[in-house]
MDTraj code that builds the backbone (N, CA, C; nanometers):
import mdtraj as md
import numpy as np

residues = "MET LYS ASP HIS TYR GLN VAL HIS GLN GLY PHE LEU GLY ALA GLY PHE PRO GLY SER LEU ASP THR ILE PRO TYR LYS LEU ASP ILE PRO ARG ALA ARG ALA ILE LEU HIS ALA ALA GLY LEU ASP HIS GLY LEU THR ILE THR LEU ASP VAL PHE ASN GLN ALA PRO PHE THR GLU ILE ALA GLN SER LEU GLN ALA THR PHE GLY ALA ALA GLY ILE ARG LEU GLU ILE GLN PRO HIS LEU THR GLY GLU VAL TYR THR LEU VAL ARG THR HIS ARG VAL GLN ALA VAL TRP LEU TYR TRP ILE PRO ASP TYR PHE ASP ALA HIS SER SER ALA SER ALA PHE ALA LEU ASN LEU ASN ASP GLY THR ASN SER ILE ALA ALA ARG ALA SER TRP GLN ILE PRO GLN LEU SER ALA GLN THR GLN ASP ALA VAL ARG GLU SER ASP PRO GLY ARG ARG LEU GLU LEU TYR ARG GLN ILE GLN LEU GLN VAL GLN ARG SER ALA PRO TYR VAL ILE ALA LEU GLN GLU ARG SER GLU VAL VAL MET ARG ALA ASN ILE HIS GLY TYR ARG GLN GLY LEU ASN ALA ASP MET VAL TYR TYR ASP ARG VAL THR LYS".split()
xyz = np.array([
    [11.0107, 12.3980, 11.6527],
    [10.8417, 12.3299, 11.6431],
    [10.8845, 12.2790, 11.7881],
    [10.9701, 12.2499, 11.8064],
    [11.0181, 12.1504, 11.9558],
    [10.9255, 12.2236, 12.0445],
    [10.8483, 12.1166, 12.1350],
    [10.7640, 12.1088, 12.2516],
    [10.5964, 12.1231, 12.1886],
    [10.5834, 12.1789, 12.0416],
    [10.4277, 12.2181, 12.0000],
    [10.4170, 12.0998, 11.8687],
    [10.5324, 12.0230, 11.8483],
    [10.4513, 11.8896, 11.7698],
    [10.5490, 11.7661, 11.8157],
    [10.4899, 11.6725, 11.8124],
    [10.5859, 11.5120, 11.8020],
    [10.5199, 11.4759, 11.6727],
    [10.6639, 11.3631, 11.6544],
    [10.6563, 11.2928, 11.5218],
    [10.5415, 11.1640, 11.6159],
    [10.4800, 11.1810, 11.4792],
    [10.3759, 11.0785, 11.5242],
    [10.3061, 11.0018, 11.3456],
    [10.2713, 10.8887, 11.3060],
    [10.2806, 10.8693, 11.2107],
    [10.1673, 10.7783, 11.1137],
    [10.1003, 10.7724, 11.2193],
    [9.9202, 10.7121, 11.2016],
    [9.8290, 10.8440, 11.2259],
    [9.7526, 10.7223, 11.1173],
    [9.6557, 10.8603, 11.1503],
    [9.4982, 10.8440, 11.2665],
    [9.5653, 10.7562, 11.3050],
    [9.5024, 10.8010, 11.4611],
    [9.6063, 10.8362, 11.5878],
    [9.5479, 10.9788, 11.6294],
    [9.6594, 11.0603, 11.6821],
    [9.6523, 10.9815, 11.8760],
    [9.7713, 10.9882, 11.8776],
    [9.8014, 10.9592, 11.9945],
    [9.6865, 11.0010, 12.1304],
    [9.6618, 10.8470, 12.1810],
    [9.5366, 10.9460, 12.2860],
    [9.3876, 10.7968, 12.2670],
    [9.4696, 10.8143, 12.1265],
    [9.2961, 10.7670, 12.0367],
    [9.3338, 10.6053, 12.1059],
    [9.2455, 10.5439, 12.1169],
    [9.2462, 10.3773, 12.1096],
    [9.2429, 10.3361, 12.0024],
    [9.3414, 10.2587, 11.9919],
    [9.4116, 10.1662, 11.8334],
    [9.5343, 10.2467, 11.7939],
    [9.5817, 10.3151, 11.8764],
    [9.6897, 10.4290, 11.7928],
    [9.8247, 10.3548, 11.7844],
    [9.8494, 10.3894, 11.6544],
    [10.0021, 10.3129, 11.6544],
    [10.1101, 10.4120, 11.6989],
    [10.2276, 10.3725, 11.7447],
    [10.3334, 10.4367, 11.7617],
    [10.5164, 10.4519, 11.6969],
    [10.4141, 10.2876, 11.5721],
    [10.5201, 10.2871, 11.5285],
    [10.5663, 10.4246, 11.4320],
    [10.7303, 10.3898, 11.3607],
    [10.7798, 10.5032, 11.3058],
    [10.8449, 10.4708, 11.1855],
    [10.7310, 10.4539, 11.0947],
    [10.8437, 10.3479, 10.9770],
    [10.9135, 10.4179, 10.8465],
    [10.8718, 10.5897, 10.8776],
    [10.9399, 10.6752, 10.7747],
    [11.0831, 10.7475, 10.8272],
    [11.1492, 10.7779, 10.7901],
    [11.2816, 10.7936, 10.8582],
    [11.3336, 10.8783, 10.6981],
    [11.4671, 10.9269, 10.7294],
    [11.5435, 11.0284, 10.6439],
    [11.6274, 10.9543, 10.5703],
    [11.5929, 10.9472, 10.4548],
    [11.7645, 10.8669, 10.3831],
    [11.7931, 10.9127, 10.2274],
    [11.8588, 10.9887, 10.2240],
    [11.8946, 11.0553, 10.1242],
    [11.9657, 10.9372, 10.0131],
    [12.0444, 10.8694, 10.0383],
    [12.1375, 10.7932, 9.9608],
    [12.0215, 10.7058, 9.8902],
    [11.9295, 10.6160, 9.9197],
    [11.8186, 10.5764, 9.9168],
    [11.7047, 10.5974, 9.8140],
    [11.6786, 10.7984, 9.8817],
    [11.5851, 10.8249, 9.8093],
    [11.6665, 10.8417, 9.6500],
    [11.7632, 10.8928, 9.6460],
    [11.8599, 10.9121, 9.5036],
    [11.8421, 10.7790, 9.4335],
    [11.8706, 10.6435, 9.5199],
    [11.8522, 10.5396, 9.4134],
    [11.7299, 10.5138, 9.3893],
    [11.6312, 10.5787, 9.4645],
    [11.5114, 10.5613, 9.3818],
    [11.4477, 10.6268, 9.2424],
    [11.5203, 10.7447, 9.3155],
    [11.4792, 10.8211, 9.2002],
    [11.5837, 10.8290, 9.0400],
    [11.7159, 10.7550, 9.0507],
    [11.7841, 10.6746, 8.9334],
    [11.6986, 10.5794, 8.8613],
    [11.6450, 10.4944, 8.9889],
    [11.5822, 10.3703, 8.9298],
    [11.4512, 10.4064, 8.8432],
    [11.4253, 10.5272, 8.8619],
    [11.2966, 10.5840, 8.7566],
    [11.3342, 10.6957, 8.6788],
    [11.4254, 10.7052, 8.6698],
    [11.5081, 10.8040, 8.5515],
    [11.4480, 10.9750, 8.5892],
    [11.4876, 10.9711, 8.7159],
    [11.4570, 11.0927, 8.7102],
    [11.5228, 11.1978, 8.8106],
    [11.6730, 11.0993, 8.8020],
    [11.7606, 11.1710, 8.8544],
    [11.8267, 11.2991, 8.7550],
    [11.8133, 11.2732, 8.6226],
    [11.8452, 11.4465, 8.5802],
    [11.7899, 11.5674, 8.6358],
    [11.6683, 11.5939, 8.7210],
    [11.6105, 11.6579, 8.7641],
    [11.4463, 11.6695, 8.7794],
    [11.4322, 11.6999, 8.9163],
    [11.2950, 11.7104, 8.8957],
    [11.2617, 11.8204, 8.9956],
    [11.1212, 11.8514, 8.9441],
    [11.0701, 11.9399, 8.9922],
    [10.8647, 11.9907, 9.0295],
    [10.8771, 11.9995, 9.1674],
    [10.7917, 11.9574, 9.2286],
    [10.7130, 12.0482, 9.3079],
    [10.6011, 12.1352, 9.2861],
    [10.5135, 12.2420, 9.3672],
    [10.4581, 12.1680, 9.4873],
    [10.4720, 12.2874, 9.5569],
    [10.3975, 12.2422, 9.7422],
    [10.2883, 12.3318, 9.7808],
    [10.2122, 12.3389, 9.7529],
    [10.1056, 12.3851, 9.8319],
    [10.0708, 12.4134, 9.9593],
    [10.1071, 12.5408, 10.0212],
    [10.0655, 12.5558, 10.1726],
    [10.0233, 12.6355, 10.2181],
    [9.9518, 12.6386, 10.3218],
    [9.8719, 12.7650, 10.3749],
    [9.9720, 12.8714, 10.4199],
    [9.9362, 13.0100, 10.3683],
    [10.0225, 13.0894, 10.4049],
    [10.0782, 13.1693, 10.4964],
    [10.1110, 13.1099, 10.5996],
    [10.1262, 13.1173, 10.7751],
    [10.2081, 13.0096, 10.8499],
    [10.2343, 13.0713, 10.9669],
    [10.3746, 13.0008, 11.0489],
    [10.2087, 12.8688, 11.1007],
    [10.2884, 12.7844, 11.1435],
    [10.4207, 12.7089, 11.0833],
    [10.4225, 12.6664, 10.9264],
    [10.3244, 12.6808, 10.8875],
    [10.2614, 12.5643, 10.7441],
    [10.4223, 12.6283, 10.6579],
    [10.5092, 12.7739, 10.6655],
    [10.5283, 12.8107, 10.5523],
    [10.6692, 12.7594, 10.6065],
    [10.7066, 12.7830, 10.7393],
    [10.8201, 12.6950, 10.7955],
    [10.8520, 12.5277, 10.7894],
    [10.7769, 12.5015, 10.7887],
    [10.7636, 12.3264, 10.7299],
    [10.7865, 12.3252, 10.6042],
    [10.7698, 12.3870, 10.5447],
    [10.7660, 12.3838, 10.3722],
    [10.9063, 12.4260, 10.3305],
    [10.9869, 12.5019, 10.3763],
    [11.1157, 12.5722, 10.3510],
    [11.1777, 12.4369, 10.4156],
    [11.1390, 12.3942, 10.5186],
    [11.2130, 12.2782, 10.5820],
    [11.2274, 12.1344, 10.5185],
    [11.1163, 12.1128, 10.4549],
    [11.1023, 12.0354, 10.3741],
    [11.1685, 12.0629, 10.1955],
    [11.1734, 12.1650, 10.1905],
    [11.2240, 12.2175, 10.0392],
    [11.3763, 12.1699, 10.0331],
    [11.4270, 12.2391, 10.1680],
    [11.6087, 12.1764, 10.1872],
    [11.6379, 12.0780, 10.1968],
    [11.5113, 11.9554, 10.2153],
    [11.5491, 11.7881, 10.2213],
    [11.5631, 11.7408, 10.1086],
    [11.4843, 11.7768, 10.0165],
    [11.4424, 11.7445, 9.9194],
    [11.5332, 11.7686, 9.7886],
    [11.5727, 11.9180, 9.8443],
    [11.6646, 11.9488, 9.7595],
    [11.8294, 11.8619, 9.7673],
    [11.8332, 11.8097, 9.8871],
    [11.9278, 11.7346, 9.9070],
    [11.9429, 11.5939, 9.8827],
    [11.8105, 11.5498, 9.8131],
    [11.7440, 11.4763, 9.7186],
    [11.7706, 11.4717, 9.5675],
    [11.8275, 11.5743, 9.5475],
    [11.8101, 11.6374, 9.4263],
    [11.6621, 11.6969, 9.3466],
    [11.5639, 11.7141, 9.4585],
    [11.4860, 11.7583, 9.3527],
    [11.4250, 11.8601, 9.4186],
    [11.4059, 11.9316, 9.3038],
    [11.3458, 12.1009, 9.3485],
    [11.1754, 12.1077, 9.3894],
    [11.1494, 12.1654, 9.5375],
    [11.0332, 12.1662, 9.5153],
    [11.0278, 12.3105, 9.5496],
    [10.9128, 12.3716, 9.4587],
    [10.9119, 12.5141, 9.4226],
    [10.7669, 12.5296, 9.5388],
    [10.7873, 12.5881, 9.6357],
    [10.6746, 12.6517, 9.7132],
    [10.5611, 12.7331, 9.7306],
    [10.4129, 12.7020, 9.6944],
    [10.3157, 12.8432, 9.6932],
    [10.2286, 12.8461, 9.7433],
    [10.2712, 12.9491, 9.8195],
    [10.1805, 12.9642, 9.9865],
    [10.0577, 13.0489, 9.9064],
    [9.9088, 13.0090, 9.9919],
    [9.8149, 13.0675, 9.9475],
    [9.7374, 13.0701, 10.0532],
    [9.5894, 13.1475, 10.0984],
    [9.4986, 13.1204, 10.1911],
    [9.4405, 13.0150, 10.2059],
    [9.4172, 13.0050, 10.3214],
    [9.3950, 12.8525, 10.3538],
    [9.2727, 12.8319, 10.2935],
    [9.1513, 12.8630, 10.2267],
    [9.0303, 12.8337, 10.1517],
    [9.0503, 12.8534, 9.9947],
    [9.2174, 12.8997, 9.9818],
    [9.2422, 12.8874, 9.8248],
    [9.3078, 12.7297, 9.8262],
    [9.3549, 12.7094, 9.9202],
    [9.4449, 12.5584, 9.9286],
    [9.3416, 12.4641, 9.8796],
    [9.2432, 12.4851, 10.0186],
    [9.1303, 12.3658, 10.0201],
    [9.0675, 12.3319, 9.8758],
    [9.0567, 12.4533, 9.7758],
    [9.0252, 12.4374, 9.6847],
    [9.0768, 12.3793, 9.5710],
    [9.1981, 12.3849, 9.5730],
    [9.2998, 12.3630, 9.4923],
    [9.3004, 12.1603, 9.5386],
    [9.2636, 12.1514, 9.6056],
    [9.2816, 11.9783, 9.6683],
    [9.1596, 11.9321, 9.6205],
    [9.0531, 12.0151, 9.6383],
    [8.9100, 11.9707, 9.6170],
    [8.9092, 11.9267, 9.4761],
    [8.9195, 12.0494, 9.4133],
    [8.9521, 12.0300, 9.1975],
    [9.0799, 11.9725, 9.1846],
    [9.1493, 11.9005, 9.2885],
    [9.2746, 11.8403, 9.2247],
    [9.3253, 11.8808, 9.1437],
    [9.3941, 12.0036, 9.1261],
    [9.4911, 12.1008, 9.1221],
    [9.6212, 12.1119, 9.2110],
    [9.6414, 11.9903, 9.2415],
    [9.7876, 12.0067, 9.3697],
    [9.8831, 11.9207, 9.3436],
    [9.9541, 11.9017, 9.2888],
    [10.1041, 11.8388, 9.2776],
    [10.0947, 11.7659, 9.4111],
    [10.1664, 11.8433, 9.5013],
    [10.1665, 11.8225, 9.6563],
    [10.1321, 11.9343, 9.7162],
    [10.0630, 11.8962, 9.8448],
    [10.0806, 11.9823, 9.9444],
    [10.0628, 11.9781, 10.0803],
    [10.0243, 12.0205, 10.1675],
    [10.0994, 12.0461, 10.3005],
    [9.9655, 12.0332, 10.3927],
    [9.8621, 11.9645, 10.4630],
    [9.7512, 11.9968, 10.5110],
    [9.7658, 11.9657, 10.6916],
    [9.7142, 11.9724, 10.7448],
    [9.6598, 11.9425, 10.8921],
    [9.5201, 11.8582, 10.9061],
    [9.5041, 11.7714, 10.9497],
    [9.3793, 11.6727, 11.0442],
    [9.2956, 11.7085, 11.1318],
    [9.1659, 11.7515, 11.1576],
    [9.1689, 11.7361, 11.3069],
    [9.0482, 11.6658, 11.3410],
    [9.0124, 11.5117, 11.3897],
    [8.9066, 11.4251, 11.3892],
    [8.7821, 11.4819, 11.4826],
    [8.6673, 11.4996, 11.3830],
    [8.5450, 11.5280, 11.4252],
    [8.5069, 11.4886, 11.5439],
    [8.5266, 11.4088, 11.5579],
    [8.4945, 11.2884, 11.7377],
    [8.5569, 11.1966, 11.7533],
    [8.5840, 11.2238, 11.9020],
    [8.6771, 11.0877, 11.9048],
    [8.6583, 10.9424, 11.9132],
    [8.6195, 10.9226, 11.8117],
    [8.6489, 10.7856, 11.7481],
    [8.7087, 10.7238, 11.6610],
    [8.7713, 10.6036, 11.6490],
    [8.8478, 10.6329, 11.5061],
    [8.8179, 10.6585, 11.3771],
    [8.6837, 10.6170, 11.3863],
    [8.6477, 10.5932, 11.2452],
    [8.6231, 10.7171, 11.2084],
    [8.6545, 10.8623, 11.2590],
    [8.6710, 10.9189, 11.2215],
    [8.7262, 10.9790, 11.1645],
    [8.8610, 10.9045, 11.1733],
    [8.9514, 10.9350, 11.1089],
    [9.0078, 10.8301, 11.0434],
    [8.9661, 10.7288, 11.0597],
    [8.9822, 10.6216, 10.9380],
    [8.8564, 10.6592, 10.8325],
    [8.7464, 10.7266, 10.8058],
    [8.6632, 10.7010, 10.7441],
    [8.7465, 10.8262, 10.6169],
    [8.8103, 10.8917, 10.6683],
    [8.9012, 10.9800, 10.5743],
    [8.9772, 10.9593, 10.5323],
    [9.1125, 10.8545, 10.5748],
    [9.2251, 10.8316, 10.5473],
    [9.1777, 10.6802, 10.4516],
    [9.0937, 10.6115, 10.5264],
    [9.1035, 10.4594, 10.4248],
    [8.9555, 10.4624, 10.3857],
    [8.9179, 10.5478, 10.3374],
    [8.7731, 10.5066, 10.2877],
    [8.6944, 10.6294, 10.1644],
    [8.6813, 10.5186, 10.0471],
    [8.6875, 10.6231, 9.9285],
    [8.5716, 10.5009, 9.8309],
    [8.4275, 10.5552, 9.8363],
    [8.3187, 10.4541, 9.8015],
    [8.2974, 10.5319, 9.6765],
    [8.3749, 10.6222, 9.5795],
    [8.3901, 10.6580, 9.4915],
    [8.1923, 10.6849, 9.4877],
    [8.1270, 10.7408, 9.5697],
    [8.0037, 10.8021, 9.5700],
    [7.9425, 10.9381, 9.5860],
    [8.0946, 11.0346, 9.6162],
    [8.1080, 11.1476, 9.5800],
    [8.1374, 11.2035, 9.7229],
    [8.1114, 11.1095, 9.8257],
    [8.1776, 11.1446, 9.9683],
    [8.3354, 11.1973, 9.9547],
    [8.3885, 11.3482, 10.0329],
    [8.4422, 11.3846, 9.9734],
    [8.5764, 11.3533, 10.1106],
    [8.6384, 11.2516, 10.1102],
    [8.7027, 11.2024, 10.2178],
    [8.8599, 11.2607, 10.1602],
    [8.9720, 11.2599, 10.2542],
    [9.0765, 11.2583, 10.1968],
    [9.1640, 11.1522, 10.0774],
    [9.0604, 11.0265, 10.1708],
    [9.1262, 10.9212, 10.0013],
    [9.0461, 10.9566, 9.8913],
    [8.9674, 10.9920, 9.8754],
    [8.8613, 11.0257, 9.7629],
    [8.9319, 11.1635, 9.6855],
    [8.9679, 11.2825, 9.7309],
    [9.0265, 11.3773, 9.7143],
    [9.2032, 11.3382, 9.6541],
    [9.2140, 11.2153, 9.6993],
    [9.3524, 11.1558, 9.6329],
    [9.3526, 11.0578, 9.5111],
    [9.2179, 11.0688, 9.4897],
    [9.1811, 10.9777, 9.4146],
    [9.2424, 10.7919, 9.4052],
    [9.2401, 10.7856, 9.5334],
    [9.3043, 10.6500, 9.6077],
    [9.1633, 10.5474, 9.5638],
    [9.1743, 10.4756, 9.5007],
    [9.1021, 10.3850, 9.4492],
    [9.1459, 10.2424, 9.5523],
    [9.0759, 10.2034, 9.6618],
    [9.0888, 10.1435, 9.7506],
    [8.9438, 10.0529, 9.8113],
    [8.8866, 9.9601, 9.7136],
    [8.8156, 9.9169, 9.7588],
    [8.7824, 9.8066, 9.8664],
    [8.8868, 9.7352, 9.9090],
    [8.9318, 9.6041, 9.9955],
    [8.9202, 9.7044, 10.1146],
    [9.0280, 9.7777, 10.1295],
    [9.0239, 9.8763, 10.2535],
    [8.9336, 9.9180, 10.2837],
    [8.8287, 10.0189, 10.1912],
    [8.7177, 10.0645, 10.2480],
    [8.6127, 9.9789, 10.2911],
    [8.6065, 9.8290, 10.2374],
    [8.5283, 9.7472, 10.3024],
    [8.5928, 9.7399, 10.4225],
    [8.7134, 9.6678, 10.4337],
    [8.7684, 9.6875, 10.5945],
    [8.7180, 9.7617, 10.7094],
    [8.7479, 9.9075, 10.6873],
    [8.7071, 10.0358, 10.7330],
    [8.5634, 10.0359, 10.8041],
    [8.4488, 10.0262, 10.7049],
    [8.2913, 10.0147, 10.7455],
    [8.3027, 9.8215, 10.7755],
    [8.3637, 9.6985, 10.7699],
    [8.4165, 9.5989, 10.8773],
    [8.4053, 9.7148, 11.0555],
    [8.5049, 9.7681, 11.0200],
    [8.5309, 9.8662, 11.1319],
    [8.4436, 9.8750, 11.2561],
    [8.4187, 9.9797, 11.1729],
    [8.2657, 10.0543, 11.2709],
    [8.1704, 9.9940, 11.2871],
    [8.1492, 9.8636, 11.2540],
    [8.0328, 9.8178, 11.2840],
    [8.0413, 9.6493, 11.4007],
    [8.2001, 9.6346, 11.3800],
    [8.2784, 9.5298, 11.4756],
    [8.1982, 9.6072, 11.6341],
    [8.1570, 9.5423, 11.6793],
    [8.0825, 9.5037, 11.8568],
    [8.2023, 9.4768, 11.9890],
    [8.3012, 9.4527, 11.9102],
    [8.3554, 9.4025, 12.0185],
    [8.5101, 9.4536, 12.0094],
    [8.5271, 9.5071, 12.1263],
    [8.6279, 9.6002, 12.1443],
    [8.7627, 9.6000, 12.1042],
    [8.7906, 9.4449, 12.1375],
    [8.8982, 9.4667, 12.1301],
    [8.9275, 9.4147, 11.9548],
    [8.9081, 9.3847, 11.9140],
    [8.8678, 9.2925, 11.7331],
    [8.8833, 9.4511, 11.6789],
    [8.7979, 9.5887, 11.7304],
    [8.7699, 9.7000, 11.6587],
    [8.8716, 9.7195, 11.6763],
    [8.9969, 9.7107, 11.7690],
    [9.1121, 9.8261, 11.7752],
    [9.1859, 9.7677, 11.7111],
    [9.1987, 9.6362, 11.7294],
    [9.2782, 9.5167, 11.6029],
    [9.2913, 9.5743, 11.4722],
    [9.1652, 9.5748, 11.4423],
    [9.0974, 9.6261, 11.2728],
    [9.1821, 9.7481, 11.2498],
    [9.1294, 9.8763, 11.3094],
    [9.1814, 10.0171, 11.3202],
    [9.3503, 9.9877, 11.2974],
    [9.4125, 9.8973, 11.4048],
    [9.5898, 9.8970, 11.3601],
    [9.6286, 9.8678, 11.2160],
    [9.5310, 9.7410, 11.1862],
    [9.5727, 9.7144, 11.0724],
    [9.5262, 9.7932, 10.9245],
    [9.4361, 9.8873, 10.9308],
    [9.4002, 9.9803, 10.8611],
    [9.5228, 10.0445, 10.8443],
    [9.5482, 10.1142, 10.9627],
    [9.6917, 10.2246, 10.9992],
    [9.8029, 10.1432, 10.9053],
    [9.8331, 10.0513, 10.9158],
    [9.9161, 9.9665, 10.8759],
    [9.9110, 10.0050, 10.7099],
    [9.8250, 9.9765, 10.6497],
    [9.8185, 9.9438, 10.5093],
    [9.7807, 10.0914, 10.4451],
    [9.7606, 10.1790, 10.5407],
    [9.7559, 10.3621, 10.4957],
    [9.9245, 10.3519, 10.5013],
    [9.9719, 10.3244, 10.5841],
    [10.1637, 10.3382, 10.5756],
    [10.2101, 10.3004, 10.4843],
    [10.1689, 10.2300, 10.4033],
    [10.2485, 10.1138, 10.3823],
    [10.2540, 10.1475, 10.2217],
    [10.1082, 10.1841, 10.1481],
    [10.0628, 10.2420, 10.0362],
    [9.9890, 10.3643, 10.0353],
    [9.9418, 10.4349, 10.1179],
    [9.8967, 10.5866, 10.0597],
    [9.9447, 10.6509, 10.0120],
    [9.9112, 10.7204, 9.8904],
    [9.9591, 10.8639, 9.8783],
    [9.9576, 10.9395, 9.9053],
    [9.9331, 10.9496, 10.0082],
    [9.9972, 11.0378, 10.1841],
    [10.0353, 10.9944, 10.2844],
    [10.1199, 11.1127, 10.3312],
    [10.2471, 11.1207, 10.4729],
    [10.2298, 11.1440, 10.6174],
    [10.1650, 11.0741, 10.6923],
    [10.1015, 11.1407, 10.8133],
    [10.2816, 11.1898, 10.8890],
    [10.2679, 11.2739, 10.9483],
    [10.4515, 11.2803, 11.0168],
    [10.4181, 11.3000, 11.1153],
    [10.3322, 11.4752, 11.1964],
    [10.3211, 11.4646, 11.2602],
    [10.1700, 11.5311, 11.3679],
    [10.2391, 11.5235, 11.4687],
    [10.0721, 11.5732, 11.5649],
    [10.0832, 11.6799, 11.6478],
    [10.0399, 11.7614, 11.6671],
    [10.0419, 11.9183, 11.7527],
    [10.0376, 11.8650, 11.8721],
    [10.0843, 11.9225, 12.0078],
    [10.0648, 11.9294, 12.1194],
    [9.9926, 12.0626, 12.1959],
    [9.9338, 12.0635, 12.1781],
    [9.8325, 12.1655, 12.2131],
    [9.8196, 12.1588, 12.3611],
    [9.8078, 12.2651, 12.4424],
    [9.8022, 12.2222, 12.6241],
    [9.6939, 12.3842, 12.6602],
    [9.6452, 12.3313, 12.7388],
    [9.5421, 12.4284, 12.8001],
    [9.6370, 12.4673, 12.9429],
    [9.6371, 12.5530, 12.9986],
    [9.7038, 12.6677, 13.1259],
    [9.6021, 12.7180, 13.1470],
    [9.5741, 12.6709, 13.2923],
    [9.5325, 12.7521, 13.3638],
    [9.5300, 12.7100, 13.5277],
    [9.4685, 12.8426, 13.5579],
    [9.5040, 12.8971, 13.7235],
    [9.4693, 12.7841, 13.7945],
    [9.5357, 12.7886, 13.9398],
    [9.5376, 12.6580, 14.0020],
    [9.3414, 12.6895, 14.0577],
    [9.3272, 12.8036, 14.0549],
    [9.2032, 12.8243, 14.1468],
    [9.0522, 12.7922, 13.9966],
    [9.1502, 12.7276, 13.9352],
    [8.9536, 12.7184, 13.7893],
    [8.9802, 12.5572, 13.8020],
    [8.8597, 12.5516, 13.8147],
    [8.7836, 12.4130, 13.8734],
    [8.7064, 12.3646, 13.7501],
    [8.6152, 12.2634, 13.7051],
    [8.5394, 12.2160, 13.6457],
    [8.5386, 12.2141, 13.4730],
    [8.6731, 12.2751, 13.4291],
    [8.6821, 12.2489, 13.2945],
    [8.6384, 12.1205, 13.2239],
    [8.5742, 12.1275, 13.0954],
    [8.5238, 12.0011, 13.0538],
    [8.5582, 11.9904, 12.8905],
    [8.6481, 11.9024, 12.8216],
    [8.6183, 11.8917, 12.6853],
    [8.4582, 11.8090, 12.6451],
    [8.4962, 11.8922, 12.5743],
    [8.3606, 11.7936, 12.4625],
    [8.3709, 11.6503, 12.4322],
    [8.2804, 11.6082, 12.2960],
    [8.3033, 11.4949, 12.2174],
    [8.3862, 11.5323, 12.1452],
    [8.3618, 11.6870, 12.0771],
    [8.4405, 11.7741, 11.9669],
    [8.5925, 11.8232, 12.0038],
    [8.6728, 11.7810, 11.9292],
    [8.7809, 11.8542, 11.9535],
    [8.7291, 12.0339, 11.9756],
    [8.7007, 12.0954, 11.9174],
    [8.6404, 12.2094, 11.9682],
    [8.5181, 12.2826, 12.0523],
    [8.4589, 12.1707, 12.1044],
    [8.3762, 12.1107, 12.2073],
    [8.4178, 12.1895, 12.3263],
    [8.4272, 12.3067, 12.3924],
    [8.4656, 12.2995, 12.5556],
    [8.3673, 12.3629, 12.6124],
    [8.3188, 12.2477, 12.7136],
    [8.2071, 12.3400, 12.8104],
    [8.2374, 12.4229, 12.9156],
    [8.1957, 12.5509, 12.9386],
    [8.2341, 12.6409, 12.9949],
    [8.1537, 12.6264, 13.1767],
    [8.0045, 12.6007, 13.1328],
    [7.8926, 12.5945, 13.1818],
    [7.9412, 12.5590, 13.3877],
    [8.0070, 12.4596, 13.3716],
    [8.0739, 12.4401, 13.5352],
    [8.1853, 12.4527, 13.5599],
    [8.2716, 12.6197, 13.4971],
    [8.3551, 12.6540, 13.4994],
    [8.3603, 12.7240, 13.6562],
    [8.4120, 12.7007, 13.7287],
    [8.4825, 12.8255, 13.8437],
    [8.5902, 12.8581, 13.9033],
    [8.6317, 12.9607, 14.0028],
    [8.7435, 13.0150, 13.9920],
    [8.7101, 13.1032, 14.1421],
])
top = md.Topology()
chain = top.add_chain()
for i, resn in enumerate(residues, 1):
    res = top.add_residue(resn, chain, resSeq=i)
    for name in ("N", "CA", "C"):
        top.add_atom(name, md.element.get_by_symbol(name[0]), res)
traj = md.Trajectory(xyz[None], top)
């Protein structure tokens, strides 16, 4: 996946105001084995990993399988159609799952409301799907979106990301690098507010 993905471990992607570039997670097989031993799980542990049945997700899963195996964990890969994976997640029928996330709009709250907000009101955030009970962090996330001072708002989102990195039941690992290639005679391309929204009405060549 060289040049297609970069290591990024905060829920705000690189390029977003307030994004963290800290890399707190690292590969440490001896420490993983020590944690398993302390938990009494060093005599064998099997985890099922549900993934989309397409590249690069199956390749990522196989890499994880080899790494987990080095620590003494057997990772059983279960490939599914995309819709089937989301159904399993929404009905809380997964042990572990590899997913990707695209912000709905280019503001920090789009991702923060997914990863750091669970109001237990039926809202289908990622935190709620993971049954992560976080009343204080949810309140901080709501405070951040209402904050009118730009500098203070960015600092709040940085602090929220740090708390997610420390305590969340999910790990953010990678950021995809998508490039748009155009000929030199193409002009007027505009990216909209939504990641999937591109304006072509002013494109000329």
